[in-house]
DRENVEX-447332 format. One record per residue (C-alpha): y, x, z. Coordinates in steps of 0.02 Angstrom, whole numbers, padded with zeros to 5 digits, always signed. Layout:
<rs>
YXZ ...
</rs>
This chain:
<rs>
+01462-00743-00615 +01499-00682-00791 +01359-00750-00899 +01410-00632-01041 +01355-00482-00943 +01189-00399-00993 +01044-00478-00900 +00920-00365-00812 +00760-00443-00746 +00660-00345-00618 +00481-00399-00583 +00418-00340-00415 +00511-00311-00251 +00409-00163-00193 +00484+00010-00178 +00513+00034-00364 +00592-00136-00393 +00694-00126-00234 +00772+00042-00279 +00807-00018-00456 +00897-00172-00389 +00997-00067-00266 +01054+00046-00407 +01115-00106-00504 +01201-00191-00357 +01387-00215-00391 +01371-00154-00570 +01426-00256-00724 +01254-00332-00752 +01171-00496-00705 +01012-00454-00607 +00865-00570-00574 +00734-00502-00453 +00565-00592-00464 +00425-00574-00337 +00279-00681-00278 +00336-00654-00098 +00506-00684-00021 +00497-00520+00074 +00480-00333+00046 +00332-00253+00136 +00338-00079+00209 +00161-00042+00152 +00135+00125+00244 +00122+00028+00407 +00004-00109+00347 -00140-00028+00440 -00043-00045+00604 -00030-00233+00576 -00216-00239+00540 -00255-00146+00701 -00140-00249+00814 -00008-00114+00842 +00132-00208+00752 +00179-00386+00714 +00187-00431+00527 +00373-00470+00541 +00407-00292+00598 +00360-00218+00429 +00425-00357+00316 +00606-00390+00270 +00672-00544+00176 +00727-00501+00000 +00874-00621+00004 +00937-00537+00163 +00933-00366+00080 +01045-00423-00064 +01146-00563+00014 +01309-00466-00006 +01274-00420-00187 +01343-00563-00292 +01267-00501-00456 +01088-00507-00390 +00985-00665-00380 +00804-00683-00324 +00665-00794-00387 +00502-00831-00296 +00368-00845-00430 +00230-00764-00533 +00256-00693-00706 +00121-00765-00819 +00177-00708-00992 +00295-00583-01074 +00367-00625-01246 +00435-00453-01287 +00484-00502-01464 +00602-00637-01402 +00643-00553-01236 +00582-00694-01127 +00469-00712-00974 +00363-00859-00918 +00373-00876-00729 +00264-00997-00630 +00370-01073-00491 +00271-01202-00393 +00213-01336-00515 +00333-01286-00652 +00350-01141-00773 +00521-01067-00806 +00573-00971-00960 +00685-00826-00910 +00772-00723-01043 +00817-00541-01021 +00914-00404-01108 +00824-00271-01008 +00662-00287-00911 +00600-00175-00769 +00418-00198-00720 +00376-00137-00545 +00225-00238-00493 +00129-00095-00415 -00059-00083-00404 -00215-00174-00347 -00380-00108-00274 -00509-00047-00397 -00697-00049-00371 -00733+00069-00516 -00835-00058-00611 -00934-00115-00457 -00855-00287-00444 -01000-00348-00336 -00927-00243-00195 -00769-00350-00193 -00857-00504-00122 -00907-00410+00037 -00755-00299+00061 -00591-00317+00152 -00437-00241+00070 -00274-00174+00140 -00140-00189+00005 -00036-00338+00061 +00027-00416+00222 -00101-00555+00203 -00238-00424+00187 -00180-00344+00350 -00182-00510+00445 -00353-00553+00372 -00424-00386+00429 -00348-00408+00602 -00424-00581+00617 -00593-00517+00558 -00610-00369+00677 -00547-00466+00828 -00659-00616+00793 -00813-00504+00773 -00776-00417+00938 -00764-00586+01024 -00931-00638+00951 -01014-00472+00994 -00980-00496+01179 -01094-00649+01180 -01232-00589+01063 -01395-00546+01152 -01477-00463+01001 -01429-00280+01020 -01452-00238+00836 -01335-00377+00781 -01211-00331+00916 -01206-00151+00854 -01181-00211+00675 -01036-00320+00730 -00950-00172+00812 -00983-00051+00668 -00842-00031+00544 -00863+00060+00379 -00709+00122+00288 -00732+00180+00108 -00603+00304+00044 -00546+00474+00105 -00362+00457+00060 -00219+00425+00182 -00254+00238+00194 -00437+00267+00236 -00399+00398+00368 -00260+00299+00449 -00364+00140+00454 -00521+00222+00520 -00427+00313+00658 -00326+00160+00711 -00479+00045+00716 -00574+00172+00822 -00430+00182+00946 -00411-00008+00951 -00595-00037+00989 -00629+00108+01106 -00464+00122+01201 -00401-00057+01206 -00529-00194+01176 -00673-00118+01272 -00562-00113+01427 -00549-00303+01427 -00730-00352+01397 -00796-00278+01557 -00951-00388+01572 -01027-00303+01420 -01036-00118+01381 -00961-00121+01206 -00908+00027+01102 -00868+00031+00918 -00938+00143+00785 -00820+00187+00643 -00889+00273+00488 -00779+00343+00349 -00862+00366+00180 -00794+00477+00042 -00886+00513-00121 -00798+00682-00143 -00851+00831-00035 -00678+00832+00046 -00542+00718+00114 -00362+00700+00053 -00385+00763-00125 -00203+00814-00160 -00190+00921-00002 -00228+01108+00016 -00397+01157+00086 -00332+01203+00261 -00255+01031+00286 -00410+00945+00217 -00515+01036+00345 -00388+01001+00482 -00393+00815+00441 -00584+00816+00448 -00586+00906+00616 -00457+00789+00693 -00546+00634+00629 -00711+00691+00703 -00629+00744+00866 -00564+00567+00883 -00741+00499+00868 -00747+00439+00688 -00906+00480+00593 -00872+00554+00421 -00990+00552+00272 -00932+00667+00132 -01011+00672-00042 -01092+00503-00007 -01055+00370-00139 -01089+00188-00098 -01239+00120-00194 -01240-00063-00141 -01152-00181-00022 -01208-00342+00064 -01127-00450+00198 -01226-00361+00335 -01248-00182+00273 -01188-00041+00162 -01315+00065+00068 -01270+00244+00022 -01343+00338-00126 -01417+00469-00012 -01528+00334+00065 -01431+00302+00225 -01409+00118+00270 -01265+00066+00382 -01285-00101+00469 -01113-00180+00474 -01016-00340+00447 -00852-00249+00411 -00819-00148+00254 -00639-00094+00225 -00611-00037+00045 -00480+00099+00026 -00562+00198-00114 -00432+00184-00250 -00309+00076-00346 -00269+00031-00525 -00114-00036-00611 -00061-00216-00584 -00133-00349-00702 +00046-00380-00763 +00022-00222-00868 -00098-00318-00979 +00040-00442-01028 +00130-00307-01128 -00003-00297-01263 -00002-00107-01266 -00146+00015-01254 -00159+00055-01069 -00198+00225-00997 -00328+00270-00867 -00319+00161-00714 -00245+00013-00809 -00074+00099-00811 +00065+00072-00938 +00113+00224-01042 +00299+00262-01025 +00423+00385-01098 +00511+00512-00986 +00657+00387-00978 +00531+00263-00899 +00540+00150-01053 +00373+00077-01105 +00303+00157-01263 +00336+00046-01416 +00419-00089-01311 +00609-00072-01326 +00715-00131-01179 +00563-00137-01064 +00543-00010-00922 +00394+00015-00807 +00401+00111-00642 +00290+00155-00496 +00103+00134-00481 +00085+00030-00640 +00164+00165-00751 +00083+00319-00827 +00183+00476-00864 +00123+00655-00873 +00212+00789-00774 +00252+00964-00836 +00072+01019-00804 +00000+00876-00906 -00058+00776-00755 -00003+00597-00723 +00124+00575-00584 +00035+00514-00425 +00040+00334-00370 +00154+00368-00222 +00304+00278-00147 +00430+00419-00181 +00381+00418-00365 +00409+00230-00374 +00577+00244-00286 +00642+00382-00398 +00578+00301-00558 +00653+00132-00510 +00823+00211-00479 +00813+00309-00644 +00766+00153-00743 +00920+00064-00677 +01033+00212-00714 +00965+00229-00891 +00997+00044-00924 +01176+00065-00866 +01192+00221-00975 +01130+00126-01128 +01253-00016-01094 +01396+00109-01086 +01336+00202-01239 +01290+00355-01138 +01138+00468-01138 +00979+00424-01044 +00901+00550-00926 +00717+00599-00917 +00619+00582-00756 +00616+00732-00640 +00514+00706-00484 +00587+00778-00324 +00431+00805-00221 +00467+00817-00036 +00285+00830+00010 +00161+00711+00089 +00086+00672+00259 -00051+00569+00337 -00081+00514+00516 -00255+00506+00589 -00226+00440+00764 -00137+00474+00926 -00063+00651+00916 -00165+00683+00759 -00094+00704+00584 -00073+00824+00438 +00087+00855+00340 +00129+00957+00186 +00319+00971+00189 +00393+01008+00017 +00218+01064-00031 +00252+01227+00061 +00251+01200+00249 +00083+01147+00321 +00083+01055+00487 -00060+00982+00587 -00088+00897+00753 +00052+00843+00869 +00198+00915+00768 +00137+00833+00607 +00114+00670+00702 +00294+00674+00766 +00356+00712+00590 +00258+00563+00523 +00329+00447+00657 +00507+00504+00625 +00498+00487+00435 +00424+00312+00438 +00546+00253+00570 +00702+00305+00474 +00639+00236+00307 +00595+00065+00376 +00715-00071+00318 +00830-00154+00445 +00894-00092+00614 +00804-00233+00705 +00638-00184+00627 +00666+00000+00669 +00707-00039+00850 +00561-00159+00868 +00436-00036+00791 +00502+00107+00898 +00482+00004+01058 +00307-00051+01005 +00256+00130+00974 +00324+00187+01142 +00235+00044+01232 +00071+00078+01140 +00082+00264+01176 +00105+00251+01364 -00002+00097+01398 -00140+00111+01267 -00103-00072+01235 -00099-00169+01070 -00005-00327+01110 -00023-00416+00941 -00203-00471+00967 -00190-00647+00899 -00328-00723+00792 -00254-00838+00660 -00361-00953+00556 -00309-00898+00382 -00399-00922+00219 -00443-00759+00134 -00363-00740-00037 
</rs>
C-alpha cells in the first residue's frame, strides 16, 4: 500500500459510510473504515428480527467480507472518542487502548439515535429498535413475557403482559406494531393451547395522522389497514408518563403494559458533538451542499447526522436513500479535490417511499407520484428490500424465510437468549 496516498477515514459502516467506501474502492486513496460493529446491518428489516421472522445473521453482513477484494480499504473495530480537527487526528477506543488515527479527509456517517424529546425518564422503561442488539432484546422480552403470561393466574397481570404499546406513527412504528400483532395472534397463541391468550397491540401517535411525509390518501389507507389487522390506534394522544407496568396518555387513558416500544423519532449521533460546531435541530451537523461540514475543512458529514436544506428550505429527511447518495457524493467530491477538479452539490434523487403494515398490507408512494396500497404495495415492498439486501446468501435465506412464513404462519426464530440490555 502506498502510504503517500491521501488518507480518507470513514466513521460509520451504515448506508452512508458503506456507499462512501464503495465509491473509494480501487481509487488512489488509503481508506480506513471505523465502526463499533464488525458488520453492516440492513436496518429496514430489524423489526422482523424482533418479531421472530428472521435470524439476526440474515440482515447483517461482515464489513471485512464486503471489502476483502479492495486492497486500499482497511477496517477498524472501535469507537471514536475525540476529533482533533485542527491537527486532523481521531482518538479511537479499541479494547483497552486508544489509537490516534490521522486523516487527510474525514467522512462522518454515524447515523442517529432515538430521541425522547426531553423526556429522558421514558428511556428507562422503553425498548428501542435501532440496532441488531435492540432487535434481539425486544425479541427476548416479548417471548419471555408470553411464556410467563401462560402461567399467571391474575387476569389483570396476564392482560398487561400480553399488551404491547408502540409509540410512533412512522414506518418503524407501523411495521413493528403489525408484526407483533401477527406474531402473537397467529403464531404464539396456536402453541399455548391450555390458556386462551390473545395479544393487544396499541399504536400511539401524537399527531392526528400516521406517516407524516405521505399524502392524505395513503395516510388514511395505512390507518384502515392497521385497524383491519387488529391493531388499536390512538391518534393525537401524546404520552404523559411511563412506568414499568403502564403508559399514561395526556387524554387520561391508562394502558396497563410491561412492553413499550419507542419508535417516536431520532436525533443525530452523539459523534456530532465532537466537532465543536453549532448543531442544528435534532442534534444534526450543518453541512454545505458539497456535504462538507460548515467551518470544518476536509470534514464531511452524511446521512441522518447531517443537516442540509433542500430547494424548498426544508431539511433533507433522515432516510436511507439520502444517506446513500450523500455518502457517494462525499467520496466523489474528495476525489475531485485531490485531482484539482470541481466539487458537485447534492441533488437528491427521490424514488419515493413505502411502508409495510402486515401480511398483504402496505402503502407505497413511488417517485412521489404513484400511490399504491394493499397487496400490490406489499409485493413492491418485498421486492425492493430483497434486491437491496447485501449478499446472495442473505437474499436467498430471507426469501425462503418469507415464503415459509407466508404459507405456514410460522416464525421459526423463537429463541430466548439471555442478553444484557445495553
